[in-house]
C-alpha positions in Angstrom: 0.2 0.0 0.1 1.0 3.7 -0.7 2.6 5.5 1.8 0.5 8.6 2.2 2.8 10.2 4.5 5.9 10.1 2.3 3.9 11.0 -0.8 2.7 14.4 0.9 6.1 15.0 1.9 7.4 14.5 -1.7 4.4 16.8 -3.1 5.3 19.4 -0.3 9.2 19.2 -1.2 8.4 19.4 -4.8 6.1 22.7 -4.3 8.4 24.4 -2.6 11.4 24.1 -4.9 9.1 24.9 -7.6 8.2 28.1 -5.7 12.1 28.2 -4.8 12.8 28.0 -8.6 10.2 31.1 -9.3 11.3 33.2 -6.3 15.1 32.7 -7.8 14.2 33.7 -11.4 12.0 36.1 -10.2 15.4 37.9 -8.0 17.2 37.5 -11.1 15.0 39.2 -13.3 14.7 42.2 -10.5 18.4 42.1 -10.2 19.2 42.3 -14.5 16.2 45.4 -14.6 17.9 47.1 -11.7 21.0 46.6 -13.5 19.9 47.8 -16.6 18.2 50.9 -14.8 22.1 51.9 -13.2 23.6 51.4 -16.9 21.0 53.8 -18.6 21.3 56.2 -15.2 25.1 55.8 -15.8 24.9 56.5 -19.9 22.7 59.7 -18.9 24.9 60.9 -16.2 27.6 60.6 -19.0 25.9 62.4 -21.4 24.5 64.7 -19.8 28.1 65.5 -18.2 29.6 65.2 -21.8 27.5 68.0 -23.2 28.5 70.9 -20.4 32.1 70.0 -20.9 34.0 72.6 -21.8 37.5 72.0 -23.9 39.8 75.6 -24.3 42.6 75.6 -27.2 43.9 78.8 -29.0 41.8 80.9 -31.2 41.7 81.1 -35.3 44.0 83.9 -36.9 40.8 85.2 -38.3 39.0 85.5 -34.8 38.1 88.9 -34.6 39.6 91.5 -32.6 39.4 91.7 -28.5 39.9 95.0 -26.3 41.2 94.0 -23.1 41.3 96.6 -20.0 42.8 95.6 -16.8 41.6 96.6 -13.5 44.4 99.4 -13.1 43.3 100.6 -16.6 46.1 98.9 -18.7 44.7 98.1 -22.1 45.7 96.2 -25.1 43.8 95.0 -28.2 44.2 91.6 -28.7 44.2 89.5 -32.8 42.9 86.4 -32.9 45.2 83.4 -32.1 47.6 86.0 -30.2 49.4 85.9 -26.7 50.5 89.1 -25.1 53.3 89.3 -22.7 54.4 93.1 -21.7 56.4 94.4 -19.1 55.4 98.2 -18.1 56.6 100.4 -15.3 57.6 97.1 -13.8 53.8 95.5 -13.9 54.1 92.0 -16.1 50.3 91.4 -18.5 49.7 88.5 -19.7 46.5 87.7 -21.7 46.1 85.3 -24.2 43.5 84.5 -27.4 41.4 81.1 -26.6 38.5 79.4 -28.1 36.1 77.1 -26.5 35.5 73.5 -29.1 33.5 72.3 -26.5 29.8 72.0 -26.2 29.7 73.8 -22.3 30.7 76.8 -20.5 34.1 77.0 -19.8 34.7 78.9 -16.5 38.6 80.1 -15.7 39.2 79.1 -12.4 42.6 79.7 -12.2 46.4 80.2 -13.8 49.9 79.0 -13.8 53.2 80.1 -14.9 54.1 76.4 -15.8 57.8 75.2 -16.2 59.8 74.7 -19.5 59.2 70.6 -19.4 56.5 71.5 -22.3 56.5 68.2 -24.0 57.3 65.7 -21.3 54.6 62.9 -19.8 54.4 64.5 -16.6 51.3 64.4 -13.9 49.1 67.0 -14.2 49.9 70.5 -11.5 48.2 70.0 -8.2 45.3 72.6 -8.6 45.9 74.1 -5.4 49.0 76.0 -7.5 47.1 78.0 -9.4 46.8 81.6 -9.0 42.9 82.7 -8.9 41.2 84.9 -11.3 40.4 87.9 -10.0 37.3 88.8 -12.0 35.4 85.6 -13.4 36.1 84.7 -17.3 33.7 83.0 -19.2 33.9 81.2 -23.1 30.6 80.4 -24.5 31.2 77.3 -26.3 31.8 77.4 -29.8 32.8 81.4 -29.3 36.5 82.6 -29.0 37.1 84.5 -25.5 40.0 85.9 -23.7 42.8 85.0 -20.5 44.4 87.7 -18.9 46.4 88.5 -15.4 48.7 90.8 -14.3 51.8 90.4 -11.6 52.6 94.1 -10.2 54.4 92.7 -7.4 58.7 92.5 -8.3 58.8 90.6 -5.3 56.2 88.1 -6.7 58.8 84.7 -7.8 56.7 84.4 -10.4 57.2 88.2 -11.6 60.9 87.5 -11.2 60.8 84.0 -13.4 59.1 85.6 -16.6 61.0 88.8 -16.5 63.6 87.2 -18.5 61.8 85.2 -20.8 59.5 88.2 -21.7 62.2 90.8 -22.3 64.7 87.9 -24.4 61.2 87.2 -26.3 61.4 83.4 -25.2 58.8 80.5 -24.9 56.3 81.2 -22.3 54.2 78.3 -20.7 50.8 78.8 -19.0 48.3 76.7 -17.9 45.0 77.3 -17.4 42.8 75.6 -14.9 38.8 75.7 -15.6 35.6 73.8 -15.6 31.9 73.5 -17.0 29.3 76.3 -15.5 28.4 73.7 -12.5 32.2 73.8 -11.3 33.1 70.3 -12.2 34.8 68.5 -14.4 37.9 70.5 -14.5 40.5 70.8 -16.7 43.9 72.0 -16.7 45.3 73.1 -20.4 48.9 74.2 -21.2 49.7 77.2 -23.9 52.8 78.7 -24.9 53.4 82.0 -25.8 55.3 82.2 -28.5 57.0 85.1 -30.2 56.7 85.4 -33.6 59.1 88.2 -34.3 61.9 89.0 -31.6 62.1 92.6 -33.4 59.1 92.9 -32.6 57.9 92.9 -28.9 54.3 93.0 -29.3 53.8 89.9 -31.8 53.4 86.5 -29.5 51.2 84.0 -30.9 48.9 81.4 -28.5 49.6 77.6 -28.6 47.8 75.1 -27.2 50.2 71.9 -25.8 48.7 69.7 -23.5 45.4 68.9 -21.9 45.2 66.9 -18.4 41.4 65.9 -17.0 41.7 66.6 -13.0 38.1 65.3 -12.3 38.1 62.2 -14.9 40.2 60.4 -16.1 43.2 61.2 -18.5 42.6 61.6 -22.4 45.7 59.5 -22.9 
């Protein structure tokens, strides 16, 4: 005769196994859905960041001339693709015509006088080393703008380091620290200011040399 206790136990075990299998399949399906949602959110976040990201380079030769005015009243006209280095009455004035080729608004945070090893494979400078801009400088996407600064203290180490290269028409490297309109995606771009003609102290060009990402992996 059939042992109904055994049959009942086997039936219960079978039902439990079926329920366990269904639960496992449901959990896996939920995990896959959550993973897909996370990937979609990450893709959307990356797309948003890319749409806000600026990238600064030297402007084109045909870019419009820009009129610059420093806080102390010093003035200059900056043609397309030009740099500007001038020592006047002990004050050192610097500027560059630059272009934003990225899709997002560029906000320049600061600058630093860069060492001469322009083409060496070195890590990006520490953002804490940069001088803060005394005024906000914005460059719209796809547009031309400018960077300018001044060093008026002859005892400033950078003033002393820059005087001779400016007088002798030597290459001067400037690092710019900038980011997007939200204050993120910080980037450091190195520009070289090169005198075109040593006989004409006003003729400098601005050449972009290298980019470093601060808040995300480097491009190389």
